[in-house]
C-alpha positions in Angstrom: 22.7 38.7 -64.0 22.8 34.9 -64.2 19.6 32.9 -64.1 19.0 31.0 -60.9 19.0 27.3 -61.4 15.8 26.0 -59.7 16.1 22.3 -60.4 18.4 19.4 -59.8 19.5 16.5 -61.9 18.0 14.1 -59.4 14.6 15.8 -60.0 15.0 15.5 -63.8 16.0 11.9 -63.5 12.9 11.2 -61.5 10.7 13.0 -64.0 12.3 11.0 -66.9 11.9 7.7 -65.1 8.3 8.2 -64.1 7.3 9.0 -67.7 9.3 6.0 -69.0 8.0 3.4 -66.5 4.4 4.8 -66.1 4.4 5.0 -62.2 6.1 6.6 -59.3 6.7 3.3 -57.6 8.4 1.7 -60.6 10.6 4.7 -61.1 11.6 4.6 -57.4 12.6 1.0 -57.8 14.6 1.7 -60.9 16.4 4.6 -59.3 17.0 2.7 -56.1 15.0 5.2 -54.0 11.9 4.9 -51.9 8.6 6.1 -53.5 8.2 9.0 -51.1 11.6 10.3 -52.2 10.5 10.3 -55.8 7.2 12.0 -54.9 9.0 14.7 -53.0 11.5 15.3 -55.8 8.6 15.9 -58.3 6.7 18.1 -55.8 9.8 20.2 -55.3 10.2 20.5 -59.1 6.6 21.6 -59.5 7.0 24.1 -56.7 10.2 25.5 -58.3 8.7 25.8 -61.8 5.2 26.7 -60.5 3.6 24.3 -62.9 1.9 20.9 -62.5 3.9 18.2 -64.2 1.6 15.1 -63.7 -2.1 14.6 -64.0 -2.8 12.8 -60.7 -6.4 12.2 -61.4 -5.5 9.2 -63.5 -4.3 5.8 -62.3 -1.2 5.8 -64.5 1.2 8.8 -64.1 0.6 10.9 -67.2 2.4 14.2 -67.9 0.5 17.4 -68.4 1.3 19.5 -71.5 3.6 21.6 -69.3 5.2 18.5 -67.9 5.8 17.1 -71.4 7.5 20.4 -72.5 9.7 20.3 -69.4 10.6 16.7 -70.0 11.6 17.5 -73.6 13.9 20.2 -72.5 15.3 18.2 -69.7 16.4 15.5 -72.2 19.2 17.9 -73.4 20.3 18.5 -69.8 20.4 14.8 -68.9 22.3 13.9 -72.0 24.9 16.6 -71.3 25.2 15.3 -67.7 25.7 11.8 -68.9 28.3 12.9 -71.4 30.1 14.8 -68.6 30.1 11.6 -66.5 31.5 9.7 -69.4 34.2 12.2 -70.0 35.1 12.2 -66.3 35.3 8.5 -66.2 37.6 8.4 -69.3 39.8 11.2 -67.9 40.2 9.3 -64.7 41.4 6.5 -66.8 44.5 8.4 -67.9 43.3 10.6 -70.7 44.6 14.1 -70.4 42.2 17.0 -70.7 44.0 18.6 -73.6 46.7 17.8 -76.2 48.4 20.7 -78.0 50.3 20.0 -81.3 52.1 22.6 -83.3 52.7 21.8 -87.0 54.8 23.4 -89.7 52.3 24.2 -92.5 54.7 22.8 -95.2 54.2 19.3 -93.9 51.5 16.9 -95.2 48.5 17.0 -93.0 47.0 13.7 -94.1 48.7 11.8 -91.1 47.3 14.4 -88.7 43.8 14.1 -90.1 44.0 10.3 -89.9 44.9 10.6 -86.2 42.1 13.1 -85.6 39.6 10.6 -87.2 40.8 7.8 -85.0 40.3 9.9 -81.9 36.8 10.8 -83.0 35.9 7.2 -83.8 37.2 6.0 -80.4 35.4 8.8 -78.7 38.5 9.8 -76.8 37.7 12.7 -74.4 40.9 14.6 -74.8 40.5 18.0 -76.5 42.9 18.3 -79.4 44.4 21.7 -80.3 46.2 21.9 -83.5 48.2 25.1 -84.4 49.7 25.5 -87.9 52.7 27.8 -88.0 55.5 28.5 -90.4 59.3 28.5 -90.0 60.4 30.1 -86.7 56.8 30.5 -85.7 56.7 26.7 -85.1 59.3 26.5 -82.2 58.2 29.8 -80.9 54.6 28.7 -80.5 55.7 25.3 -79.1 57.9 26.9 -76.4 55.7 29.9 -75.5 52.5 27.8 -75.2 54.1 24.8 -73.6 52.7 22.5 -76.4 53.0 18.7 -76.1 54.2 17.9 -79.6 55.8 19.7 -82.5 56.2 18.7 -86.2 59.0 20.8 -87.5 61.6 21.0 -90.4 65.3 20.4 -89.6 65.2 21.2 -85.9 68.3 21.3 -83.7 68.2 21.6 -79.9 71.2 22.7 -77.9 69.4 22.7 -74.5 69.1 19.0 -74.1 65.5 19.3 -72.9 63.9 18.0 -76.0 63.8 14.7 -77.8 62.6 13.9 -81.3 62.0 11.2 -83.9 62.5 11.4 -87.6 59.6 11.8 -90.0 59.6 11.2 -93.8 61.6 13.6 -95.9 59.8 16.3 -97.8 61.0 18.0 -100.9 60.6 21.7 -101.7 60.5 22.7 -105.3 61.2 26.0 -107.1 58.4 26.4 -109.5 56.3 28.8 -111.5 53.3 28.6 -113.8 54.1 26.8 -117.1 53.0 30.0 -118.9 55.2 32.4 -116.7 57.9 34.3 -118.7 60.8 33.4 -116.4 63.8 32.4 -118.4 66.5 29.9 -117.2 69.1 32.5 -116.4 69.2 33.3 -112.6 69.5 37.1 -113.4 66.2 37.0 -115.2 64.5 35.2 -112.3 65.5 38.0 -109.8 63.6 40.4 -112.0 60.3 38.6 -111.3 58.0 38.4 -108.3 58.9 35.8 -105.7 56.0 34.5 -103.7 56.9 33.6 -100.1 55.0 32.2 -97.1 55.8 34.6 -94.3 57.4 33.4 -91.2 54.7 33.3 -88.6 56.9 34.1 -85.6 55.9 37.3 -83.8 59.5 38.6 -84.2 58.8 39.0 -88.0 55.4 40.6 -87.7 56.6 44.1 -88.5 59.6 43.3 -90.7 59.4 40.0 -92.8 62.4 37.9 -93.3 64.4 38.2 -96.4 63.2 36.3 -99.5 65.0 33.1 -100.4 66.3 34.1 -103.8 66.8 37.8 -103.2 64.2 38.9 -105.7 63.5 42.6 -106.1 59.8 42.1 -105.7 58.4 39.9 -103.0 54.7 39.0 -102.2 54.2 37.5 -98.7 51.3 35.1 -98.2 50.0 33.4 -95.0 50.1 29.8 -96.2 51.1 27.3 -98.9 47.6 26.7 -100.1 47.3 30.5 -101.0 50.8 30.3 -102.5 49.9 27.4 -104.7 46.9 29.3 -106.1 49.1 32.4 -106.7 51.7 30.2 -108.5 49.0 28.6 -110.7 47.7 32.1 -111.6 51.1 33.1 -112.8 51.5 35.8 -110.1 55.2 34.8 -109.5 57.6 32.0 -108.6 58.6 30.3 -105.4 59.4 27.3 -103.3 56.6 24.9 -102.4 56.3 21.4 -101.0 56.3 18.7 -103.7 53.3 16.9 -102.1 51.1 20.0 -102.7 51.8 20.2 -106.4 52.4 16.8 -107.7 49.2 16.8 -109.7 49.9 20.3 -111.0 53.3 19.3 -112.3 51.9 16.1 -113.8 49.2 18.2 -115.5 51.7 20.7 -116.8 50.1 23.6 -114.9 53.4 24.2 -113.0 57.0 23.8 -114.0 60.3 23.5 -112.3 62.5 26.5 -112.7 65.9 25.3 -114.1 68.7 27.5 -113.0 72.4 27.4 -112.0 71.1 27.1 -108.3 69.2 24.2 -106.9 65.6 23.8 -108.0 64.6 21.4 -105.2 65.6 21.0 -101.6 65.0 18.2 -99.1 64.1 18.7 -95.5 64.2 16.1 -92.7 61.2 16.8 -90.4 61.1 15.8 -86.7 58.4 15.0 -84.3 59.5 16.8 -81.1 58.5 16.4 -77.4 59.8 17.5 -74.0 62.0 15.1 -72.0 60.8 16.4 -68.6 57.1 16.3 -69.6 56.2 12.8 -70.7 53.2 12.4 -73.0 50.0 11.3 -71.5 47.8 8.5 -72.9 46.3 10.7 -75.6 49.6 12.2 -76.5 51.3 8.8 -76.8 48.4 7.5 -79.0 48.6 10.6 -81.2 52.3 10.2 -81.6 52.0 6.5 -82.4 49.3 7.2 -85.0 51.4 9.8 -86.7 54.5 7.6 -87.0 52.4 4.6 -88.0 50.7 6.6 -90.8 54.1 8.0 -91.9 55.5 4.5 -92.3 52.7 3.3 -94.6 
């Protein structure tokens, strides 16, 4: 059973003002109330809590120990109420309550993190939801959840309901640990374990998609960071974004696999939004920050 609320914000504001100013009369003036209204608010609060909040035997209004404890706890309530007022004021200024962005996990997250930092620094009230998906899981989540923005690889839309802007190209590389026994012949590569980030679409939950190279043995992992660690450990070979392994390649921990097939592949990501659902103030800012960061 929910606890009954026996106080009001007006009563707590009066309590705080009396303690800060030292008198009922000064508190009333500060709160633009008559003194009798302040006295009544405190009396009602005392009756509700069944404790005496002020020592009325003194000339200056002084809190009792119980009153001091109540005031300390009320500080949290008043701070939350003021924050609520602030959020409401900002939302009324055009900030949408929530912004939902779906991102392909192969893409660099630094631009997204910079945008999030800017939102935090500016104290923008919009709640940001970021979902990281892979392959077909990206458009599936975007469409099913009616997300606002989508960062995706090589997207095509036949419906005419979406619009998109180009983002910087990313390169996928076919690599393995520098100590892995894979030889240059493609036939030998197929005899080794291919490490694959599984498609996060629900349609592939029971039966994963086919591996990229047709290897006889495939290990499916949930994300590229886990895949990088597996590659470094020599657990197999696989495709991975260049931006995640640049230092590993430079340090000689990972090596490109030379074969008759391509050992690197370029993708042209897009930032996608709906035509019939214009971005709000927060969505527009987030989009601008992403594209600005990408152009640096």
